[in-house]
ZASESE-574751 format. One record per residue (C-alpha): x, y, z. Coordinates in steps of 0.001 Angstrom, whole numbers, padded with zeros to 6 digits, always signed. Example, Ala and Ser with C-alpha at 12.3 -4.5 7.8 and 13.67 -1.06 7.14 Angstrom:
// ZASESE-574751
+012300-004500+007800
+013670-001060+007140
// end
This chain:
// ZASESE-574751
+047032-016846+011926
+044359-019519+012202
+040850-018369+012940
+038852-020438+015382
+035470-021572+014119
+033605-019955+016978
+030129-018806+016017
+028952-016020+018259
+025280-015570+019076
+023403-012951+017071
+023208-009573+018799
+019654-008622+019687
+018754-004943+019641
+015975-004063+022055
+013458-001458+020919
+014150+002074+022032
+011150+003975+023404
+012898+007248+024242
+013951+006436+027834
+017091+008471+028585
+018419+005688+030862
+018608+003232+027943
+019663+005728+025260
+023395+005147+025372
+023100+001342+025371
+020630+001454+022465
+022705+003758+020276
+025967+001980+020920
+024411-001383+020012
+022625+000036+016989
+025762+001742+015721
+027906-001369+016167
+025467-003688+014427
+023709-001530+011823
+025167+001983+011440
+028753+000812+010932
+027741-002002+008567
+029230-000901+005244
+027250-003524+003299
+024000-001687+004029
+022740+001385+002178
+021471+004288+004275
+017851+003583+003321
+018253+000040+004693
+019860+001374+007887
+016892+003772+008190
+014432+000877+007831
+016273-000998+010614
+016288+002121+012740
+012522+002565+012397
+012014-001108+013193
+013860-000845+016497
+011848+002086+017810
+008625+002385+019768
+006627+004944+021697
+007899+008520+021822
+011096+007678+019937
+009111+006193+017056
+006717+009150+016966
+009619+011633+016857
+010679+010466+013390
+007454+009026+011965
+006941+011936+009554
+010395+011578+007976
+010182+009710+004648
+012281+006582+004323
+015186+007496+002039
+018985+007472+001861
+019052+011218+002380
+016928+011193+005515
+018751+008470+007500
+021352+010773+009086
+018700+013393+009880
+016507+010833+011650
+019416+009366+013586
+020592+012804+014731
+017037+013831+015705
+016737+010756+017918
+020075+011399+019603
// end
């Protein structure tokens, strides 16, 4: 099978502010681009997660220390 040399545009993740109407779109995009990326450690995924949040969503996890162990907890809390 020959792969075509098509270069797709980079996926842009919009910040999530806690709006329930954008929740599903945000989490599906985040999971496809960051969460399922096996080359990233959980602490790196957590840093990306924090970077893509704002407003109430950001405040909901701001007290959770950035670490491998806390990534899943923060993600579940946001969901």
